[in-house]
N, C-alpha and C positions, 0 to 999 in steps of 0.2 A: 605617634610618629610611625609605628609599625604598620598600622592600617593605611596611613597616607602613602607609605612606600608601595603597598600593594596596589594602590590606585594610580601610581605614577604613569605618565605617558611614555610611549616608546622613545628611546634615545637614538635609534638608527632607522634608516629607511627599510631595512630588512624586518625589524620589529613592527614597523607600521603595516607591513603586508599581512600581519596576523590579526589585525584589529579592524572591525567594521568602522568606517568613518564616523557614523553617527554615535558610536559608543565613545568616541573621543570627547564629544560634548558632555555626555553623562559622567565620564571619568573626571573631567575638570570640575563639574558641579559637585560631585560626590566628595572629591578631595577638598574642595573649598568648605564643605559642610564639616568635614573632620578638622581642618585647620582654620576654623571659624575666626579666631582672633588674629590670624595672620593675613587675612584678606585686607588689602589696602585700596583706598580710593585714589588710584593714580594710573596713568597710562603705562608706566613702567611695570606695574604689577601685571597688567594684561599681557604685556610683551614677555614677561618672565614665564608665563604659562605655556608659551609656544616653545617646543623643543628647539635646541640650537640648530640642528640639521635642517629643520623646516625654515627657520629664519634665514639661514645662510642660502638655502635654495632660492628663496624669494629675492634676496639681494643679488645673487648671480643672474637670476632671470630678468630682473629689472635692468641690470647693466647690459645684458645681451639684447634686450629689446631696444635699448638706447644706442646700440651700435658699438659696444665695447668689443674690439677685435680680440683682445686677450681672453675674454670670457668665451668668445665664439670658438676658440681653438680647444677649449676644455670640454671634451665629450663626456657624457655621463649616461648611464643606463637607468637613471632614476625615473620612476613612474610619475610623470608630470601631473597627470590627472589625479592620482592619489594625493599628491602634495597639495594641490589646490583645494581639494575637498577637506583634507586634514586642517589646513590653515583656516578655512571658513568655519568649520565646526569648533575648533579650539578657541578662536576669537569670540564667537558668539557664546560659547560656553562660559568663557571668562566674564563676558558682559552679563550673562544671566546670573552668575555667581555674585557679582557686584549688586545686581538688582535685589537678590535675596538678602544679602548682607546689610544693605543700606535701605531696605524697603521702608517707605514712609518717613525717612529722615530729612528729605530735601537737601541732602549733602551735595553742594555744588561741585566739589572735586569729583565725586562719583558720577554726577550727571555729565560733566564735561568729558570725562574719560569714556563713558559709554556712548555719548553723543558723537564723538569723533569716530568711533568704530562703526556706528550705524551709517554715518555719512560715507565712510570708506566702503562698506558693503554695498550701499546704494550706488556708488560710483562704479563698482564692478558690474552691477546689474544693468545700469542704464546708459553709461557712457560708451561711446564707440571709438575711443582713442586706442592706439595699439597696445598700450600698457594694460588698460582695463580688459580688453578683449582677450589678451594672452593669460591674464591672471584670473579670469572669470571661471568659476566652477559651473557645473550643470545647473540649469534654471531651477528645478525643484529644490536643490540644495541651497542656493543663494536666497530663494524666497523663504525657506524655513529659517535660515540663519538671521535674515533681516527681521522676520516676525518675532523671533525669540529675543533679539537684541532690543527691538522697539518696546516690547513688553517689559524688559528689564529697566529700560529708561523710564517708562511710565510708573513702574513700581517705586523707583527712587523718588519721583516727584508726585506721588499719588496725592490727590486732593489739593494740589497747589494751583492748577491751571496755568502752569509755567508757559509763557508765550513762546520762548525759544523752542521748547519741546513740542508744543502744539504746531508750530510752523513746519517742523521736520515731519511730524506725523501726517500732516496734510499733504506734503509732497509725496510721502510714501503711499498714501491712500489714493493719490491721483492716478497712479498706474493701474489701468484696468484693461487687461487683454487676456488672451487664452492662456498665457503662461502663469497668470495669477489665479490660483484655485480658491475654492471656498475657504479653506483654512487660512490662506494668506490674508483675505479680507477680514476674517474673524479675528486674527491676531492684531491687526492694526486698529480695528474698531474697539477691541478690548483695551488696547493701550490708551485710546482716546477716552474711554469710559473711566479708566483708572485715574487719568490725569484730572478729571473733574469729579472724583469720587464724592458722593453725597452732596453734590453742589458746592464742594469746597469745604464742607464741614466735617469730612471724614478723612482718614488716612489708613495706612496699613500698620499692623502691630509688629513687634519684634520678639514676641515670646516663641519658644520652640514649637508650640502647636500652631502658631501663626505661620511660621516658615514652612512647616509640613503642609499646611493647607494651600499655601501659595505654590509650592512645588508640584502638588497634585493638580492644582487648577491650571497652571500654565506649563504643564509638561510639554517639552519641545517636540511634539509629534502631532502635526496638524492634519485634520481630515481633508480629503479631496472633494468630498460632497457632504450634503446634509445627512445622508444615511451612513456615512463611513464611520464605523466604530471599531475598526480592525486593530488598531494599535493603541488607542486611548478612548475610553468611554467618554463621550461628549458631555454626559451629565456631570462628570467630575469637574468640568470647567466652572461650575457655580460654587465650588468650595472656597473660592477667594473670599466669599462673604463672611466666612468664619474668622478671617484675619482683619476685617474692617473694624476700626476703632473710631468712636465719636470724639472729635476734638474741636470744641467750639465754646465760645463765651456768650452767654445771654444775660442781659440786664433785666431783672424782673422787679416790679414794684411790690414791696413787702406787704402792702395793705390790700391791693386789688388782685395781685398775682398776675397782672398783665405785663407783657413785654414792653419795654420802653427804650427810648433812644437816650443814651448818656455818653459823654466823652470818656474814652478809655485810653490810657497810656500803658503800653506793654514794654517791659524791659526783658531782653533775652540774655541769659547767662551763657557765656562761652563754654562753660562746663556742660557738655551735652548729655542728653539722656542716654546716649549710647555708651559714653564713657562710664556712666554710673552702672550700667549693666555689666561692663567688663570687670569692674572692681567689686561687684556684689558676689 
């Protein structure tokens, strides 16, 4: 808990001025790694990661956009730009934390929680309604946050080919203009690859070394071009392969050794593999 307190996010707008916005993402992820067992697959957990003053700011801003005159009278010297950037980084950091925590588990609660936030970030980027336009951070920031959250979603559903996730990734991939850099395309394409990992025969592991490999591979700092290695060595993106686990059933004839087709019935125990890890 002592280490987790050192990684806590600022609780005031004054404290926010002393932190680089992208460091908020890393703080959320680092704190989640420390408090691993307390990470929950729910939208409420994601909201709890956002400091109260940031949540309140967004509530007031939404009311102001919708014409609430009482909010209009309340003047504030809060840096709106910093608030929007902080909110995007913290939300995507929480999604990335869920991606690491439930990597390869196909947890539907985790999937739905991250899915909703990816849709929200996409709305900020693509929609032209007054609310989205006022809440939208700068384009490079929203692109990075969408890419990180999309990869988190794919980590959770790795190897499942989940149709709901695939449809969302296809919509994200469809956007192709000057605002989407090489790293944005790389992130979405990596997410699609994870979704069909090993042709559906593989998934991601949950051992400590697996999580370390995933964090290094999907580090949330994407290149602007093929030659860009300024913030993250692109070769490290391949480290995800160290976390890949083969999970498939093959029926083999004991005499010939050849693969055969046989009817198989699978019963799933509600006592999950992840619960077993926590008790070990």
